[in-house]
C-alpha positions as CSV (number, residue, x, y, z in Angstrom):
1,M,-19.4,-4.4,8.5
2,K,-17.8,-3.8,5.1
3,T,-14.6,-1.7,5.1
4,K,-14.1,0.7,2.3
5,V,-10.6,1.3,0.8
6,V,-10.0,4.9,-0.1
7,S,-7.0,6.4,-1.8
8,L,-5.5,9.8,-1.2
9,K,-6.4,12.6,-3.5
10,N,-4.8,15.8,-2.3
11,N,-1.1,16.7,-2.9
12,E,-0.9,18.0,0.7
13,D,-1.9,14.6,2.0
14,F,0.8,12.9,0.0
15,K,3.4,15.4,1.2
16,S,2.5,15.0,4.8
17,L,2.5,11.2,4.4
18,L,6.0,11.2,3.0
19,K,7.2,12.8,6.2
20,G,5.8,9.8,8.2
21,R,7.4,6.5,9.1
22,K,8.9,4.4,6.3
23,L,9.4,0.7,5.7
24,S,11.4,-0.5,2.7
25,N,12.1,-3.9,1.1
26,K,13.0,-5.1,-2.4
27,Y,9.4,-5.0,-3.7
28,F,8.0,-1.7,-2.4
29,V,8.5,1.3,0.0
30,M,5.7,1.9,2.4
31,F,5.0,5.2,4.2
32,Y,2.5,5.4,7.0
33,K,1.3,8.0,9.4
34,K,-1.4,8.4,11.9
35,L,-4.5,10.2,10.6
36,L,-5.9,13.4,12.1
37,K,-9.4,12.5,11.1
38,K,-10.6,9.2,12.5
39,N,-13.0,7.3,10.1
40,S,-13.0,3.8,11.4
41,N,-15.0,2.6,8.3
42,Y,-12.4,3.8,5.7
43,L,-8.9,2.5,5.1
44,N,-6.7,5.2,3.5
45,I,-4.2,3.4,1.3
46,S,-2.6,4.6,-2.0
47,I,-0.6,2.6,-4.4
48,V,1.8,4.5,-6.6
49,T,3.9,3.3,-9.6
50,K,6.6,5.3,-11.3
51,K,6.6,5.8,-15.1
52,K,10.0,4.2,-15.1
53,L,8.3,0.9,-14.1
54,G,7.0,0.4,-17.6
55,N,4.1,1.3,-19.9
56,A,0.5,1.8,-18.6
57,V,-0.4,-1.8,-18.9
58,Q,2.5,-2.9,-16.7
59,R,1.9,-0.1,-14.1
60,N,-1.8,-1.0,-13.9
61,F,-1.0,-4.7,-13.5
62,C,1.3,-3.8,-10.7
63,K,-1.4,-1.7,-9.0
64,R,-4.0,-4.5,-9.4
65,R,-1.5,-7.0,-7.9
66,F,-1.0,-4.8,-4.8
67,K,-4.7,-4.1,-4.4
68,N,-5.4,-7.8,-4.5
69,I,-2.9,-8.5,-1.7
70,V,-4.2,-5.5,0.3
71,N,-7.7,-6.9,0.1
72,E,-6.5,-10.3,1.4
73,I,-4.6,-8.5,4.3
74,I,-7.8,-6.7,5.3
75,K,-9.6,-10.0,5.5
76,K,-6.9,-11.8,7.5
77,I,-5.2,-9.1,9.6
78,S,-6.9,-6.5,11.7
79,L,-5.3,-3.4,10.2
80,N,-5.1,-0.2,12.1
81,F,-7.6,2.2,10.4
82,N,-6.2,5.2,12.2
83,Y,-3.2,5.1,9.9
84,S,-2.9,6.3,6.3
85,Y,-0.6,4.2,4.0
86,L,1.3,5.0,0.8
87,I,2.9,2.1,-1.2
88,L,5.5,3.0,-3.8
89,A,6.1,0.0,-6.1
90,K,9.6,-1.1,-7.2
91,D,10.6,-3.0,-10.4
92,N,10.8,-6.4,-8.6
93,A,7.1,-6.3,-8.0
94,L,6.4,-6.9,-11.7
95,K,8.3,-10.2,-12.0
96,K,6.0,-13.1,-12.8
97,D,7.3,-15.5,-10.2
98,A,7.4,-12.9,-7.4
99,F,3.7,-12.8,-6.4
100,E,3.9,-15.3,-3.5
101,D,7.1,-13.7,-2.1
102,L,5.5,-10.3,-2.5
103,K,2.4,-11.5,-0.6
104,K,4.5,-12.8,2.3
105,T,6.5,-9.6,2.4
106,M,3.4,-7.4,2.5
107,F,1.9,-9.5,5.3
108,T,5.1,-9.2,7.4
109,E,5.4,-5.5,6.8
110,F,1.8,-4.8,7.8
111,N,2.3,-7.0,10.9
112,K,5.2,-4.8,11.9
113,I,3.0,-1.7,11.9
114,K,0.3,-3.3,14.2
């Protein structure tokens, strides 16, 4: 069964998620909260970058990098689909040599949530 990754759309969803639990490290801040609606086929995850991070090219690069790692996490770890996740990227995530460390960090953070 293929899992579909869906991002949040409503402002209310973001606000309620920001009131949830929080994990922070040098690459990103992750908020997560249990969902009211239970769709076991969909993973609610949103990746957000600030305008301070850089121009549009850099911000999109950062988002693609995070999405790539999230797809690997879905394949290797059994994520809890009853949660909704919000990832806020930090400046360190853009560094060229930081990809492997970012990957390890994301795996450990998602393992903490399990």
